N, C-alpha and C positions, 0 to 999 in steps of 0.2 A: 809459212806464214806465221810469225808469233802473237800472239788476240793483242797485246801491246798495237803494235802496226796496226791489226786491223780494224783496230777501235779507231785509231789516230787517222787512217784511212776515209772511214765512213763517219766520223765527227768532221774533217773538212767537207766532207760530200753533200753530207746534211746542211754546211754553213751556206756552199757554194750554191744549191738547191735553191735553198729558203731567201736567198739575195738575189738571183736571177730567174728562177724558175727552172722545171728541170729541163723545160724544152729549149732552154736559153743558156743552159750549159757547157761547157766543153772538157771530157778529161781531161786538156791540158789548164785549164781552169779548177781542177781537182787535184790536179799535180799539184800548182803551186802553191794550194792552199794548204796542202800537206808535207811542203817542203821535198819536193823528189822529184827526179823527170816524167814526161810521160814514159819514156818508155820504161822505165822501171814501175809507174804506176800498171803498166799494161802486163807486166810480169806476174798483178794480180790479180787484175779485175782487165777482161774482154773490152767489158765496154761499159756507160754508163745504167744501161738497162739491168745488166748483171752485179753491178752497184745499189742502184736502188733492190733489185731484190733482195740482197743480203742485208742491208737495213732494215728493209719490210720485215725478213725472219727476226732480225738480231731484234728489232723492239716488238714484235710481235710474240717473239719463243719467251721472253725475259717476263712480260704481263702473263701469258698462258700459263707460265710454272708459277707463279703467283697467286692464280686463279685459283687452279686444281691444288695446290695445295691446302687455303684457305675452304676450300669444300671440303675436306678430307680433315677437317681438324675436327676429331669425333666431338672436342669441349665448348665448341659455341654454338650456341641456337642458330639454325638452318635460315632464319629472317634475319637477325643481327650479319649472319656470313655472307645473304645476298647482298648486304646493305655494306657490307664491308668493300664487298665487290664494286657495288657500284662507284664506290665512292676511289677505288684506287684506280679503277679507269679512267674516271675525270682526273682527277692526280697525273697518271699517263697522258693526257693528252695535253695539258698544260705543261708539263717536262719535255714537250717537244712538241711544242705549240711555234718552231719556225717551220717545224715538217708540217704540221697539220695544217698551215697558214696554206702551204704552196701547193699540196695535197687538193685542198678547199678551191682555190683560186684555178689550179691548172687546169686546164682543155683537156679533159680524160683522154683525145684525140694522139696525145703527146706518145700517150705509152705505146709500147708492142705488146701483142697478142700473150707473147709470153710473161710482162709482168701482170696484165691485168689476168691471168690463169691463176697465176702463186696468189697474188692479192685476192682472188677469192676462195684458195683453198682453204687460205689462213682464215679468211672472214668464218667461211663453212666452221673450221674449228671450232673458231668462239660461238657461234650459234650452236651446235651441239653440245659445251660444256653448259649455256645459259640453256637448254632445253632441259638435260639432267638439273641441272639448280630448280629450276623451276616444279618438276617434277620433287624434287624432293622437297619443297617449300612450300606448296600448294595440292600436294596428293595427287592418287593416281587419276581424278576425276579431270585436271587441268590438260595432262596428255595432250587431244585433241586440236587443245588450244597452246600447245608449248610453243611452237615455231613463231605462230603469227605474235605471241608476245614476248617473245625475244628482240622479234625485229618492229614492235613499237617502242621499248626499252631503248633500242640501236638509235632509234630516229628523236629520241628524246634528248639522249644523249649526246649526239651529230646537235641538234638544233642549238642546245646549254653552249654547247664546246663553241660553236659557230658565235656565240653573245660575248662569249669570255676571250676568245681568242683573236675575232675580227671585230668585234664594236666595242673591247676592254668594257664591259659590262660588270662589274662588281656583283660577286654572289658566292657566297662562300659555299664550299666545295663540301663539309659535311652536313652544312643544311637542307645543300639540292639532293643529296642521296639518298636524305631521310624521305625531300617530299616525292622523288619518281619513286621510289618505296612504296609511299603508301599511293600514286597513281597505278600502280601494278597490281596494287591487293585491291583496290578497287575495280580495276579491269579483270582478274581472274574471278573476285567472286559473281559479279557480274553475267559472265561467260558461263559460269560453272552451276547456275541460279535459271538462268534464260533457257529454256525448253525452246528447243530446234533452231536455235545459232547452230549456226555451222562452222568449221574454221574455213578460213580461203586460205591457206596453204595444208598440202599434205602432197601422198610422196606422188599422188598426180599430178604434179606440178611444180614440183620444187627445182630451184636454178639447179645446173648442173653440178656444182659445185656441195652441194648438199649428197648428191649421187654418188660423189666419187669418193674413196677412200682420205681419209683425214690425217694431216703431216703431220706426224712428230716433232717437237722441237728439234732444229740444227746444234745448238747449244751444248757446248761439252761440260757444264757446269754441275755441281754439284745437285741444286736443284731439278736441273733438265735428265738428270739423269734416273734422279726417283723417282720423278716425275713419269718417264716415259717404263717405267720398272712395273708403278703403281699399273700404269695401262696394260702391259704386257701380261702383268696377271691377272688380269680381265678376262683375258682371250685363251688362258692358258687350259680350260675346261676342266680342269681337275673338281674332287670333291670333296666333301669331308674334310676330316685333321690335315691330310695333306694340303688340300686349300688353305684351310684356316691356317698353317704352318708357314707356306710363303708370305700370304699380307702380314701376318706377325713379324717374321725376318724384316721385311721391308718398312714396315712399321713403327718396330725398335731401332733400325738403323738410321730412318728418317729421325725419329726424335734427338736420338743420342747425339747427330751430327746439329741439328739444333740446338742443344743445351750448351750452358755458357763452358761448361766443359765438360768432352766427351771422352768417355771412360773408355780404353783402348782395348780392355776384354772385350768390351760388348761390341765395339767397330768390328775386331776382328772377326768377333764368333759369325757378326751378322752376315758380313761380305762372304765367311766361309762358306755358309750356308744357301746365300746366293751365286755362289759361284760353282754351288753342285748341281742348279739346278738348269740343265740345257736352255732351256727358253731364255735364261733371263743370265745367262755367263758371259757373254758380251757385254751388258750393260754393266754388269758389275764387275767384269776386269777392264773395263775405260773409266769407271769410278774409282778403281783401286788405286791406279795409272795415275788419278790427278797429285800434284803436287801436297794440296792441300790433305790427302787423305794417308798419303806416304808415309806421312810422319808419324802416323797408328800404327803403321803396320809394319816399320822396321825393328 
């Protein structure tokens, strides 16, 4: 299935789910929404649960890749990066307000165990991202409280999103992101100063999705594949100059592809380097196969 067709089906499903609710929607409704027969729709998705899972992955993957890229930008102050990431999450919620409205108001019992498990895994990935981000911003002393702080941030984001989406309260996203960052600063400062305070969450009582392996983005996009290469490089276990060479190749390729006029020789050279690394060769090959990248390799 082409990416355009896949996007068309998911857009139609989001519209139907937001109008009728997930439980009240049928595959026939979705098929009519994207102008195809139900039989044709079933060739692409076996159920509306599978379709909802694809939507979750699509939205979460795109957000996650952007957050990871922000975290890795070396020219941005870490506190500023965190504020921008908070703002990005708020903007993303507003961009998908119809789906968010459905998720807030829908009975959780409407979803299958598979959907709930996948949703938890994607949430776990975000928690781990911000756990690392908080360690970067506040230093090693925040480590015991980092996951608790992430849950506090998510609670703030959720409640303010409810105000903006369900109750149409006018709140400036930039102003709100700065306000939430200030609250996190106060909480982090207090937790690190107060003797005898123990974290609520830890390895002994983490929910199951924080104990499981975090899913990688499924999308074969430039951002998604670069992000996965960064993550794979973290697991290589290489040391010294060899490790630095791998990271430098990914970083140079990443920066070059983000520039206004990527230089063919740099793209070709860095991709060649990454294709020679066994653990990264599959991802580098998939990146090289994307139409946008092929033009630099011809």
